[in-house]
All heavy atoms as TSV, in Angstrom:
chain	resi	resn	atom	element	x	y	z
A	1	MET	N	N	10.293	-6.139	-6.355
A	1	MET	CA	C	9.171	-6.262	-5.462
A	1	MET	C	C	7.878	-6.034	-6.230
A	1	MET	O	O	7.785	-5.117	-7.037
A	1	MET	CB	C	9.304	-5.224	-4.338
A	1	MET	CG	C	8.046	-5.022	-3.539
A	1	MET	SD	S	8.141	-3.660	-2.356
A	1	MET	CE	C	9.289	-4.313	-1.202
A	2	LYS	N	N	6.910	-6.872	-5.957
A	2	LYS	CA	C	5.574	-6.741	-6.541
A	2	LYS	C	C	4.598	-6.483	-5.396
A	2	LYS	O	O	4.627	-7.176	-4.383
A	2	LYS	CB	C	5.208	-8.019	-7.284
A	2	LYS	CG	C	3.820	-8.032	-7.821
A	2	LYS	CD	C	3.825	-7.901	-9.315
A	2	LYS	CE	C	2.421	-8.169	-9.835
A	2	LYS	NZ	N	1.910	-7.047	-10.563
A	3	VAL	N	N	3.759	-5.481	-5.553
A	3	VAL	CA	C	2.793	-5.100	-4.531
A	3	VAL	C	C	1.388	-5.397	-5.037
A	3	VAL	O	O	1.055	-5.072	-6.178
A	3	VAL	CB	C	2.896	-3.590	-4.208
A	3	VAL	CG1	C	1.919	-3.202	-3.116
A	3	VAL	CG2	C	4.313	-3.203	-3.847
A	4	THR	N	N	0.584	-6.000	-4.185
A	4	THR	CA	C	-0.836	-6.168	-4.471
A	4	THR	C	C	-1.612	-5.696	-3.251
A	4	THR	O	O	-1.114	-5.742	-2.126
A	4	THR	CB	C	-1.211	-7.629	-4.796
A	4	THR	OG1	O	-0.812	-8.467	-3.710
A	4	THR	CG2	C	-0.550	-8.103	-6.079
A	5	VAL	N	N	-2.830	-5.241	-3.475
A	5	VAL	CA	C	-3.685	-4.820	-2.377
A	5	VAL	C	C	-5.032	-5.513	-2.491
A	5	VAL	O	O	-5.513	-5.793	-3.585
A	5	VAL	CB	C	-3.881	-3.291	-2.342
A	5	VAL	CG1	C	-2.568	-2.587	-2.076
A	5	VAL	CG2	C	-4.498	-2.769	-3.610
A	6	ASP	N	N	-5.614	-5.802	-1.336
A	6	ASP	CA	C	-6.939	-6.395	-1.276
A	6	ASP	C	C	-7.900	-5.308	-0.819
A	6	ASP	O	O	-7.997	-5.004	0.373
A	6	ASP	CB	C	-6.934	-7.579	-0.302
A	6	ASP	CG	C	-8.246	-8.331	-0.291
A	6	ASP	OD1	O	-9.286	-7.756	-0.702
A	6	ASP	OD2	O	-8.241	-9.499	0.138
A	7	GLU	N	N	-8.592	-4.704	-1.769
A	7	GLU	CA	C	-9.507	-3.609	-1.459
A	7	GLU	C	C	-10.619	-4.043	-0.508
A	7	GLU	O	O	-11.120	-3.231	0.267
A	7	GLU	CB	C	-10.098	-3.031	-2.734
A	7	GLU	CG	C	-9.085	-2.312	-3.600
A	7	GLU	CD	C	-9.684	-1.724	-4.862
A	7	GLU	OE1	O	-10.928	-1.746	-5.009
A	7	GLU	OE2	O	-8.910	-1.240	-5.699
A	8	ASP	N	N	-10.996	-5.307	-0.552
A	8	ASP	CA	C	-12.057	-5.792	0.329
A	8	ASP	C	C	-11.621	-5.827	1.785
A	8	ASP	O	O	-12.448	-5.701	2.693
A	8	ASP	CB	C	-12.523	-7.188	-0.096
A	8	ASP	CG	C	-13.236	-7.173	-1.440
A	8	ASP	OD1	O	-13.849	-6.133	-1.779
A	8	ASP	OD2	O	-13.184	-8.186	-2.153
A	9	LYS	N	N	-10.333	-6.003	2.032
A	9	LYS	CA	C	-9.806	-6.015	3.398
A	9	LYS	C	C	-9.526	-4.613	3.925
A	9	LYS	O	O	-9.529	-4.389	5.124
A	9	LYS	CB	C	-8.495	-6.809	3.469
A	9	LYS	CG	C	-8.649	-8.287	3.453
A	9	LYS	CD	C	-7.269	-8.902	3.670
A	9	LYS	CE	C	-7.328	-10.387	3.827
A	9	LYS	NZ	N	-5.980	-10.938	4.087
A	10	CYS	N	N	-9.238	-3.677	3.037
A	10	CYS	CA	C	-8.804	-2.336	3.430
A	10	CYS	C	C	-9.851	-1.650	4.308
A	10	CYS	O	O	-11.043	-1.646	3.999
A	10	CYS	CB	C	-8.543	-1.493	2.186
A	10	CYS	SG	S	-8.014	0.199	2.560
A	11	CYS	N	N	-9.371	-1.063	5.414
A	11	CYS	CA	C	-10.261	-0.342	6.328
A	11	CYS	C	C	-10.107	1.172	6.196
A	11	CYS	O	O	-10.742	1.928	6.933
A	11	CYS	CB	C	-10.040	-0.799	7.765
A	11	CYS	SG	S	-8.411	-0.405	8.421
A	12	GLY	N	N	-9.235	1.620	5.299
A	12	GLY	CA	C	-9.080	3.051	5.048
A	12	GLY	C	C	-8.295	3.805	6.102
A	12	GLY	O	O	-8.452	5.015	6.241
A	13	ALA	N	N	-7.424	3.130	6.833
A	13	ALA	CA	C	-6.639	3.791	7.882
A	13	ALA	C	C	-5.682	4.834	7.313
A	13	ALA	O	O	-5.385	5.828	7.954
A	13	ALA	CB	C	-5.872	2.761	8.695
A	14	GLY	N	N	-5.167	4.605	6.112
A	14	GLY	CA	C	-4.335	5.583	5.435
A	14	GLY	C	C	-2.859	5.584	5.791
A	14	GLY	O	O	-2.115	6.436	5.323
A	15	GLN	N	N	-2.418	4.651	6.609
A	15	GLN	CA	C	-1.002	4.598	6.974
A	15	GLN	C	C	-0.122	4.361	5.753
A	15	GLN	O	O	0.980	4.907	5.667
A	15	GLN	CB	C	-0.759	3.509	8.030
A	15	GLN	CG	C	-1.413	3.798	9.358
A	15	GLN	CD	C	-0.946	5.111	9.949
A	15	GLN	OE1	O	0.247	5.340	10.105
A	15	GLN	NE2	N	-1.885	5.980	10.250
A	16	CYS	N	N	-0.592	3.575	4.823
A	16	CYS	CA	C	0.189	3.299	3.616
A	16	CYS	C	C	0.438	4.571	2.815
A	16	CYS	O	O	1.530	4.792	2.304
A	16	CYS	CB	C	-0.497	2.236	2.760
A	16	CYS	SG	S	-2.189	2.648	2.268
A	17	VAL	N	N	-0.560	5.427	2.734
A	17	VAL	CA	C	-0.434	6.679	1.987
A	17	VAL	C	C	0.555	7.608	2.679
A	17	VAL	O	O	1.357	8.274	2.024
A	17	VAL	CB	C	-1.805	7.363	1.831
A	17	VAL	CG1	C	-1.676	8.679	1.094
A	17	VAL	CG2	C	-2.783	6.446	1.106
A	18	LEU	N	N	0.518	7.644	4.001
A	18	LEU	CA	C	1.446	8.492	4.741
A	18	LEU	C	C	2.890	8.012	4.583
A	18	LEU	O	O	3.811	8.822	4.478
A	18	LEU	CB	C	1.078	8.509	6.223
A	18	LEU	CG	C	-0.235	9.198	6.563
A	18	LEU	CD1	C	-0.566	8.995	8.043
A	18	LEU	CD2	C	-0.187	10.666	6.224
A	19	LEU	N	N	3.091	6.697	4.548
A	19	LEU	CA	C	4.435	6.133	4.469
A	19	LEU	C	C	4.989	6.077	3.049
A	19	LEU	O	O	6.194	6.217	2.854
A	19	LEU	CB	C	4.449	4.737	5.088
A	19	LEU	CG	C	4.284	4.706	6.599
A	19	LEU	CD1	C	3.969	3.301	7.082
A	19	LEU	CD2	C	5.541	5.229	7.265
A	20	ALA	N	N	4.137	5.838	2.076
A	20	ALA	CA	C	4.600	5.677	0.692
A	20	ALA	C	C	3.605	6.311	-0.290
A	20	ALA	O	O	2.925	5.614	-1.039
A	20	ALA	CB	C	4.796	4.191	0.380
A	21	PRO	N	N	3.518	7.634	-0.289
A	21	PRO	CA	C	2.544	8.304	-1.157
A	21	PRO	C	C	2.800	8.145	-2.649
A	21	PRO	O	O	1.899	8.368	-3.452
A	21	PRO	CB	C	2.645	9.778	-0.733
A	21	PRO	CG	C	3.999	9.910	-0.133
A	21	PRO	CD	C	4.298	8.576	0.498
A	22	GLU	N	N	4.009	7.742	-3.010
A	22	GLU	CA	C	4.307	7.505	-4.425
A	22	GLU	C	C	3.711	6.182	-4.898
A	22	GLU	O	O	3.551	5.951	-6.093
A	22	GLU	CB	C	5.821	7.467	-4.664
A	22	GLU	CG	C	6.551	8.699	-4.245
A	22	GLU	CD	C	7.020	8.650	-2.782
A	22	GLU	OE1	O	6.563	7.776	-2.007
A	22	GLU	OE2	O	7.832	9.508	-2.418
A	23	VAL	N	N	3.382	5.308	-3.948
A	23	VAL	CA	C	2.920	3.958	-4.277
A	23	VAL	C	C	1.437	3.771	-3.965
A	23	VAL	O	O	0.739	3.043	-4.661
A	23	VAL	CB	C	3.762	2.907	-3.518
A	23	VAL	CG1	C	3.284	1.493	-3.802
A	23	VAL	CG2	C	5.235	3.059	-3.889
A	24	PHE	N	N	0.942	4.451	-2.910
A	24	PHE	CA	C	-0.442	4.277	-2.479
A	24	PHE	C	C	-1.184	5.608	-2.445
A	24	PHE	O	O	-0.614	6.644	-2.151
A	24	PHE	CB	C	-0.488	3.675	-1.068
A	24	PHE	CG	C	0.237	2.371	-0.922
A	24	PHE	CD1	C	1.486	2.322	-0.322
A	24	PHE	CD2	C	-0.313	1.189	-1.383
A	24	PHE	CE1	C	2.171	1.130	-0.181
A	24	PHE	CE2	C	0.365	-0.007	-1.255
A	24	PHE	CZ	C	1.608	-0.047	-0.651
A	25	ASP	N	N	-2.479	5.530	-2.706
A	25	ASP	CA	C	-3.384	6.664	-2.550
A	25	ASP	C	C	-4.680	6.105	-1.968
A	25	ASP	O	O	-4.788	4.895	-1.755
A	25	ASP	CB	C	-3.628	7.353	-3.894
A	25	ASP	CG	C	-4.162	8.764	-3.745
A	25	ASP	OD1	O	-4.415	9.210	-2.607
A	25	ASP	OD2	O	-4.338	9.443	-4.774
A	26	GLN	N	N	-5.629	6.986	-1.716
A	26	GLN	CA	C	-6.927	6.554	-1.207
A	26	GLN	C	C	-8.026	7.150	-2.058
A	26	GLN	O	O	-7.905	8.292	-2.530
A	26	GLN	CB	C	-7.133	7.021	0.239
A	26	GLN	CG	C	-6.286	6.288	1.242
A	26	GLN	CD	C	-6.496	6.841	2.637
A	26	GLN	OE1	O	-5.976	7.890	2.952
A	26	GLN	NE2	N	-7.252	6.120	3.448
A	27	ARG	N	N	-9.099	6.387	-2.218
A	27	ARG	CA	C	-10.263	6.913	-2.940
A	27	ARG	C	C	-10.911	8.008	-2.100
A	27	ARG	O	O	-10.981	7.901	-0.870
A	27	ARG	CB	C	-11.280	5.804	-3.209
A	27	ARG	CG	C	-10.750	4.717	-4.112
A	27	ARG	CD	C	-11.805	3.752	-4.609
A	27	ARG	NE	N	-12.557	3.103	-3.560
A	27	ARG	CZ	C	-12.880	1.802	-3.567
A	27	ARG	NH1	N	-12.509	1.022	-4.555
A	27	ARG	NH2	N	-13.589	1.285	-2.588
A	28	ASP	N	N	-11.376	9.044	-2.759
A	28	ASP	CA	C	-11.987	10.174	-2.057
A	28	ASP	C	C	-13.288	9.802	-1.361
A	28	ASP	O	O	-13.577	10.294	-0.273
A	28	ASP	CB	C	-12.251	11.335	-3.023
A	28	ASP	CG	C	-10.972	12.012	-3.486
A	28	ASP	OD1	O	-9.966	11.958	-2.746
A	28	ASP	OD2	O	-10.975	12.586	-4.584
A	29	ASP	N	N	-14.064	8.928	-1.978
A	29	ASP	CA	C	-15.399	8.648	-1.445
A	29	ASP	C	C	-15.414	7.758	-0.203
A	29	ASP	O	O	-16.242	7.941	0.682
A	29	ASP	CB	C	-16.314	8.070	-2.528
A	29	ASP	CG	C	-15.760	6.808	-3.160
A	29	ASP	OD1	O	-14.536	6.589	-3.113
A	29	ASP	OD2	O	-16.565	6.027	-3.714
A	30	ASP	N	N	-14.484	6.798	-0.098
A	30	ASP	CA	C	-14.535	5.880	1.042
A	30	ASP	C	C	-13.184	5.594	1.696
A	30	ASP	O	O	-13.106	4.842	2.660
A	30	ASP	CB	C	-15.187	4.556	0.635
A	30	ASP	CG	C	-14.477	3.872	-0.514
A	30	ASP	OD1	O	-13.392	4.332	-0.938
A	30	ASP	OD2	O	-15.007	2.854	-1.010
A	31	GLY	N	N	-12.109	6.188	1.183
A	31	GLY	CA	C	-10.797	6.027	1.794
A	31	GLY	C	C	-10.089	4.724	1.502
A	31	GLY	O	O	-9.006	4.467	2.025
A	32	ILE	N	N	-10.659	3.884	0.651
A	32	ILE	CA	C	-10.047	2.597	0.318
A	32	ILE	C	C	-8.776	2.823	-0.494
A	32	ILE	O	O	-8.688	3.721	-1.323
A	32	ILE	CB	C	-11.041	1.698	-0.448
A	32	ILE	CG1	C	-12.274	1.409	0.415
A	32	ILE	CG2	C	-10.392	0.398	-0.910
A	32	ILE	CD1	C	-11.985	0.708	1.729
A	33	VAL	N	N	-7.794	1.983	-0.249
A	33	VAL	CA	C	-6.489	2.108	-0.884
A	33	VAL	C	C	-6.572	2.007	-2.409
A	33	VAL	O	O	-7.379	1.250	-2.953
A	33	VAL	CB	C	-5.506	1.041	-0.333
A	33	VAL	CG1	C	-5.937	-0.367	-0.711
A	33	VAL	CG2	C	-4.088	1.289	-0.804
A	34	VAL	N	N	-5.726	2.797	-3.058
A	34	VAL	CA	C	-5.542	2.744	-4.509
A	34	VAL	C	C	-4.056	2.503	-4.745
A	34	VAL	O	O	-3.214	3.254	-4.230
A	34	VAL	CB	C	-5.972	4.061	-5.191
A	34	VAL	CG1	C	-5.647	4.038	-6.675
A	34	VAL	CG2	C	-7.436	4.336	-4.947
A	35	LEU	N	N	-3.721	1.465	-5.477
A	35	LEU	CA	C	-2.328	1.145	-5.771
A	35	LEU	C	C	-1.875	1.945	-6.991
A	35	LEU	O	O	-2.435	1.801	-8.078
A	35	LEU	CB	C	-2.181	-0.355	-6.029
A	35	LEU	CG	C	-0.772	-0.874	-6.289
A	35	LEU	CD1	C	0.135	-0.608	-5.090
A	35	LEU	CD2	C	-0.817	-2.360	-6.606
A	36	LEU	N	N	-0.873	2.784	-6.802
A	36	LEU	CA	C	-0.359	3.626	-7.888
A	36	LEU	C	C	0.805	2.990	-8.624
A	36	LEU	O	O	1.029	3.284	-9.797
A	36	LEU	CB	C	0.100	4.979	-7.326
A	36	LEU	CG	C	-0.943	5.812	-6.592
A	36	LEU	CD1	C	-0.287	7.055	-6.007
A	36	LEU	CD2	C	-2.088	6.177	-7.517
A	37	ASP	N	N	1.566	2.152	-7.929
A	37	ASP	CA	C	2.765	1.561	-8.513
A	37	ASP	C	C	2.928	0.135	-7.992
A	37	ASP	O	O	3.313	-0.063	-6.841
A	37	ASP	CB	C	3.983	2.412	-8.151
A	37	ASP	CG	C	5.268	1.959	-8.819
A	37	ASP	OD1	O	5.255	0.916	-9.517
A	37	ASP	OD2	O	6.290	2.638	-8.634
A	38	ALA	N	N	2.645	-0.846	-8.819
A	38	ALA	CA	C	2.695	-2.249	-8.404
A	38	ALA	C	C	4.114	-2.800	-8.320
A	38	ALA	O	O	4.334	-3.855	-7.728
A	38	ALA	CB	C	1.865	-3.111	-9.353
A	39	GLU	N	N	5.082	-2.093	-8.910
A	39	GLU	CA	C	6.471	-2.533	-8.867
A	39	GLU	C	C	7.373	-1.341	-8.550
A	39	GLU	O	O	8.076	-0.833	-9.424
A	39	GLU	CB	C	6.859	-3.197	-10.188
A	39	GLU	CG	C	6.073	-4.473	-10.439
A	39	GLU	CD	C	6.514	-5.218	-11.693
A	39	GLU	OE1	O	7.660	-5.017	-12.148
A	39	GLU	OE2	O	5.708	-5.997	-12.209
A	40	PRO	N	N	7.367	-0.899	-7.292
A	40	PRO	CA	C	8.134	0.293	-6.920
A	40	PRO	C	C	9.641	0.095	-7.036
A	40	PRO	O	O	10.152	-1.007	-6.841
A	40	PRO	CB	C	7.723	0.550	-5.476
A	40	PRO	CG	C	7.225	-0.762	-4.980
A	40	PRO	CD	C	6.654	-1.474	-6.160
A	41	ARG	N	N	10.332	1.184	-7.350
A	41	ARG	CA	C	11.792	1.176	-7.458
A	41	ARG	C	C	12.424	0.944	-6.090
A	41	ARG	O	O	11.818	1.172	-5.054
A	41	ARG	CB	C	12.277	2.514	-8.028
A	41	ARG	CG	C	11.708	2.853	-9.384
A	41	ARG	CD	C	12.132	4.243	-9.862
A	41	ARG	NE	N	12.207	5.285	-8.849
A	41	ARG	CZ	C	11.165	6.008	-8.422
A	41	ARG	NH1	N	9.957	5.784	-8.921
A	41	ARG	NH2	N	11.327	6.947	-7.506
A	42	GLU	N	N	13.669	0.564	-6.080
A	42	GLU	CA	C	14.407	0.249	-4.860
A	42	GLU	C	C	14.319	1.332	-3.784
A	42	GLU	O	O	14.084	1.024	-2.627
A	42	GLU	CB	C	15.873	-0.061	-5.195
A	42	GLU	CG	C	16.744	-0.298	-3.988
A	42	GLU	CD	C	16.292	-1.456	-3.115
A	42	GLU	OE1	O	15.879	-2.484	-3.652
A	42	GLU	OE2	O	16.362	-1.303	-1.876
A	43	PRO	N	N	14.487	2.609	-4.121
A	43	PRO	CA	C	14.452	3.621	-3.063
A	43	PRO	C	C	13.121	3.679	-2.294
A	43	PRO	O	O	13.078	4.157	-1.172
A	43	PRO	CB	C	14.688	4.936	-3.802
A	43	PRO	CG	C	15.327	4.557	-5.083
A	43	PRO	CD	C	14.816	3.183	-5.421
A	44	LEU	N	N	12.044	3.180	-2.893
A	44	LEU	CA	C	10.723	3.221	-2.261
A	44	LEU	C	C	10.390	1.936	-1.500
A	44	LEU	O	O	9.439	1.907	-0.713
A	44	LEU	CB	C	9.638	3.448	-3.326
A	44	LEU	CG	C	9.760	4.725	-4.157
A	44	LEU	CD1	C	8.715	4.727	-5.254
A	44	LEU	CD2	C	9.623	5.945	-3.266
A	45	GLN	N	N	11.158	0.893	-1.714
A	45	GLN	CA	C	10.775	-0.420	-1.197
A	45	GLN	C	C	10.774	-0.506	0.326
A	45	GLN	O	O	9.919	-1.184	0.906
A	45	GLN	CB	C	11.647	-1.504	-1.814
A	45	GLN	CG	C	11.346	-1.663	-3.296
A	45	GLN	CD	C	12.152	-2.754	-3.959
A	45	GLN	OE1	O	12.871	-3.505	-3.316
A	45	GLN	NE2	N	12.041	-2.843	-5.276
A	46	ALA	N	N	11.664	0.186	1.005
A	46	ALA	CA	C	11.681	0.139	2.468
A	46	ALA	C	C	10.389	0.733	3.038
A	46	ALA	O	O	9.797	0.171	3.966
A	46	ALA	CB	C	12.901	0.866	3.018
A	47	SER	N	N	9.939	1.843	2.474
A	47	SER	CA	C	8.705	2.454	2.975
A	47	SER	C	C	7.486	1.619	2.620
A	47	SER	O	O	6.523	1.557	3.383
A	47	SER	CB	C	8.561	3.890	2.465
A	47	SER	OG	O	8.534	3.940	1.066
A	48	VAL	N	N	7.521	0.922	1.490
A	48	VAL	CA	C	6.422	0.035	1.120
A	48	VAL	C	C	6.367	-1.161	2.072
A	48	VAL	O	O	5.284	-1.569	2.501
A	48	VAL	CB	C	6.563	-0.435	-0.351
A	48	VAL	CG1	C	5.551	-1.506	-0.685
A	48	VAL	CG2	C	6.420	0.753	-1.292
A	49	ARG	N	N	7.529	-1.700	2.434
A	49	ARG	CA	C	7.560	-2.798	3.413
A	49	ARG	C	C	6.990	-2.353	4.753
A	49	ARG	O	O	6.212	-3.072	5.386
A	49	ARG	CB	C	8.992	-3.299	3.612
A	49	ARG	CG	C	9.479	-4.205	2.529
A	49	ARG	CD	C	10.831	-4.838	2.895
A	49	ARG	NE	N	11.432	-5.403	1.716
A	49	ARG	CZ	C	12.256	-4.757	0.890
A	49	ARG	NH1	N	12.605	-3.517	1.139
A	49	ARG	NH2	N	12.742	-5.351	-0.174
A	50	GLU	N	N	7.344	-1.159	5.166
A	50	GLU	CA	C	6.826	-0.629	6.427
A	50	GLU	C	C	5.311	-0.440	6.352
A	50	GLU	O	O	4.588	-0.754	7.295
A	50	GLU	CB	C	7.504	0.692	6.782
A	50	GLU	CG	C	7.098	1.212	8.132
A	50	GLU	CD	C	7.826	2.483	8.535
A	50	GLU	OE1	O	8.735	2.934	7.810
A	50	GLU	OE2	O	7.479	3.014	9.597
A	51	ALA	N	N	4.833	0.063	5.218
A	51	ALA	CA	C	3.397	0.247	5.032
A	51	ALA	C	C	2.657	-1.089	5.140
A	51	ALA	O	O	1.605	-1.179	5.779
A	51	ALA	CB	C	3.114	0.900	3.679
A	52	ALA	N	N	3.215	-2.125	4.544
A	52	ALA	CA	C	2.602	-3.449	4.625
A	52	ALA	C	C	2.615	-3.961	6.066
A	52	ALA	O	O	1.639	-4.549	6.526
A	52	ALA	CB	C	3.320	-4.428	3.703
A	53	ASP	N	N	3.706	-3.709	6.769
A	53	ASP	CA	C	3.827	-4.172	8.156
A	53	ASP	C	C	2.831	-3.496	9.087
A	53	ASP	O	O	2.332	-4.127	10.014
A	53	ASP	CB	C	5.244	-3.936	8.686
A	53	ASP	CG	C	6.264	-4.878	8.075
A	53	ASP	OD1	O	5.872	-5.917	7.496
A	53	ASP	OD2	O	7.473	-4.577	8.172
A	54	VAL	N	N	2.566	-2.210	8.884
A	54	VAL	CA	C	1.686	-1.481	9.798
A	54	VAL	C	C	0.217	-1.471	9.367
A	54	VAL	O	O	-0.626	-0.980	10.107
A	54	VAL	CB	C	2.163	-0.025	10.029
A	54	VAL	CG1	C	3.575	-0.008	10.579
A	54	VAL	CG2	C	2.043	0.810	8.785
A	55	CYS	N	N	-0.090	-2.014	8.213
A	55	CYS	CA	C	-1.477	-2.033	7.738
A	55	CYS	C	C	-2.344	-2.815	8.724
A	55	CYS	O	O	-2.147	-4.014	8.916
A	55	CYS	CB	C	-1.557	-2.671	6.352
A	55	CYS	SG	S	-3.249	-2.774	5.727
A	56	PRO	N	N	-3.312	-2.156	9.376
A	56	PRO	CA	C	-4.117	-2.835	10.390
A	56	PRO	C	C	-5.015	-3.940	9.823
A	56	PRO	O	O	-5.415	-4.845	10.554
A	56	PRO	CB	C	-4.950	-1.713	11.004
A	56	PRO	CG	C	-4.980	-0.635	9.992
A	56	PRO	CD	C	-3.691	-0.759	9.224
A	57	ALA	N	N	-5.293	-3.871	8.534
A	57	ALA	CA	C	-6.165	-4.881	7.913
A	57	ALA	C	C	-5.393	-5.934	7.135
A	57	ALA	O	O	-5.992	-6.843	6.563
A	57	ALA	CB	C	-7.159	-4.192	6.980
A	58	ALA	N	N	-4.066	-5.831	7.115
A	58	ALA	CA	C	-3.223	-6.751	6.338
A	58	ALA	C	C	-3.690	-6.818	4.882
A	58	ALA	O	O	-3.759	-7.889	4.284
A	58	ALA	CB	C	-3.189	-8.117	6.977
A	59	ALA	N	N	-3.986	-5.670	4.322
A	59	ALA	CA	C	-4.520	-5.596	2.957
A	59	ALA	C	C	-3.424	-5.475	1.894
A	59	ALA	O	O	-3.718	-5.550	0.709
A	59	ALA	CB	C	-5.476	-4.403	2.835
A	60	ILE	N	N	-2.172	-5.293	2.319
A	60	ILE	CA	C	-1.069	-5.119	1.377
A	60	ILE	C	C	-0.207	-6.369	1.384
A	60	ILE	O	O	0.225	-6.838	2.436
A	60	ILE	CB	C	-0.195	-3.907	1.785
A	60	ILE	CG1	C	-1.040	-2.639	1.836
A	60	ILE	CG2	C	0.986	-3.761	0.822
A	60	ILE	CD1	C	-0.333	-1.458	2.452
A	61	ARG	N	N	0.023	-6.923	0.193
A	61	ARG	CA	C	0.865	-8.100	0.064
A	61	ARG	C	C	2.066	-7.767	-0.800
A	61	ARG	O	O	1.947	-7.087	-1.809
A	61	ARG	CB	C	0.094	-9.245	-0.574
A	61	ARG	CG	C	-0.983	-9.773	0.324
A	61	ARG	CD	C	-1.442	-11.134	-0.125
A	61	ARG	NE	N	-2.482	-11.596	0.780
A	61	ARG	CZ	C	-3.518	-12.284	0.403
A	61	ARG	NH1	N	-3.669	-12.609	-0.868
A	61	ARG	NH2	N	-4.411	-12.672	1.281
A	62	LEU	N	N	3.219	-8.284	-0.384
A	62	LEU	CA	C	4.460	-8.088	-1.116
A	62	LEU	C	C	4.997	-9.423	-1.584
A	62	LEU	O	O	4.929	-10.412	-0.861
A	62	LEU	CB	C	5.494	-7.407	-0.234
A	62	LEU	CG	C	5.058	-6.122	0.457
A	62	LEU	CD1	C	6.158	-5.598	1.362
A	62	LEU	CD2	C	4.649	-5.077	-0.556
A	63	SER	N	N	5.556	-9.440	-2.787
A	63	SER	CA	C	6.178	-10.653	-3.310
A	63	SER	C	C	7.346	-10.246	-4.195
A	63	SER	O	O	7.492	-9.091	-4.554
A	63	SER	CB	C	5.165	-11.491	-4.099
A	63	SER	OG	O	4.661	-10.754	-5.192
A	64	THR	N	N	8.177	-11.220	-4.511
A	64	THR	CA	C	9.285	-10.958	-5.426
A	64	THR	C	C	8.889	-11.480	-6.800
A	64	THR	O	O	8.316	-12.566	-6.911
A	64	THR	CB	C	10.574	-11.634	-4.942
A	64	THR	OG1	O	10.321	-13.018	-4.718
A	64	THR	CG2	C	11.071	-11.009	-3.661
A	65	PRO	N	N	9.174	-10.692	-7.822
A	65	PRO	CA	C	8.769	-11.099	-9.174
A	65	PRO	C	C	9.520	-12.316	-9.686
A	65	PRO	O	O	10.493	-12.717	-9.179
A	65	PRO	CB	C	9.076	-9.880	-10.035
A	65	PRO	CG	C	9.850	-8.946	-9.213
A	65	PRO	CD	C	9.828	-9.427	-7.803
């Protein structure tokens, strides 16, 4: 799985960080998503998929390498 984020779309809701803190973080100044791991291991992929599904701004994209 390959993860990309569109910082311009991100609204800073933080659901991704709550669901997959090993993969996502937020900037302190404005809450915009920070991608920590663009290719998460299998055990993390279910939570990353859920984070992408619940993202209110659709700022997280998933693809297969």
